[in-house]
N, C-alpha and C positions, 0 to 999 in steps of 0.2 A: 725623832719621830718619823721623819721622812724616810730614813734608811729602814727602820723596822717595817714601815708600811710596804716598801719595796720588796722586802723579804717575804711578805705575805702572798706575793704573786697574785693568783686569781681568786683568793679567798673572798668570801662575802662578808664584809665588815664595815663599820663606821666608827670613826674616832669619837670619843667623849671627852670634852674639855672640862676638867675639874680644878678645884683649888684656886679659882679665879678671883682676884681681888674685886670686891664690890665697886659699884660706881661711886665716885666719878672716874675710876680707872676704866680704860677701854681695852685693856690687855687681852681679855677673852675674845673680844671681837677681832682684834688684830691677829691673834693666833688662829682663829677660825678662818679668817680671810687668807692668811698664809698657806694653811692646809689646803683650802679649796683651790687656791692658785697652783699648788703643788700637786693637784689632781688626787688628793687624799679624800675619800668620802668622810664626811663629818657631820655629826648630829647637830641640829640647830639649837638644841638646849644646852645651856652652859650651867654648870654647877658652881655657884659662888662660894667662896670661903666665908666663914662667919664664926663668931665666938660660940654659936649654938652647938657646933660640933663637939668641941671639947667639954662643953657643959653637959651634953647628952652622954658622952662617953663616961665622964666622972660619975653621973647619976645612974649609970646603967640603964639608960632609956634610949628610945629612938629620938630622932631629931623632931618627929611629929608630936612627941609627948612633952617637949620643953615649952614652958610658958614664957616666951620671950618673943617680941616682934621680929628680931632678926632670925631667930629659928623658924618662925612661921614662913619667912621669906625662903629660907632654905628648903623647907618642906614643899613649898610651891615649885621650886626647881625640880624636885624629884617627881612631883606629880606631872609636871610638864614633860619630863623625860618619859614617864610611863605612857602618857598620851601619844607622844611622838612614836615611841616604839610600837604601840598598838596600831597606830596608823600605817606604819611601814609593813607590818605583818599582814595587813589587810590586802596589800597590793599583790 
């Protein structure tokens, strides 16, 4: 990831961390911290891995449409991402 980011040069970008194991794992936060320390711009929102994604794919539905508590948490991650991006675009 660090090499790819260096290849981007002066491009305006932010890294999105996805497929992160849910808590109690702190893997996402550790990756976020490592990228920040490596001077890589990173979004604060982390998209967690959940069984809701394969369920949605098999049902031909979006994660928002799946009736499962874990899927609802995943949808909240995406809503948070949208909010963060909208806030960035306001600047």
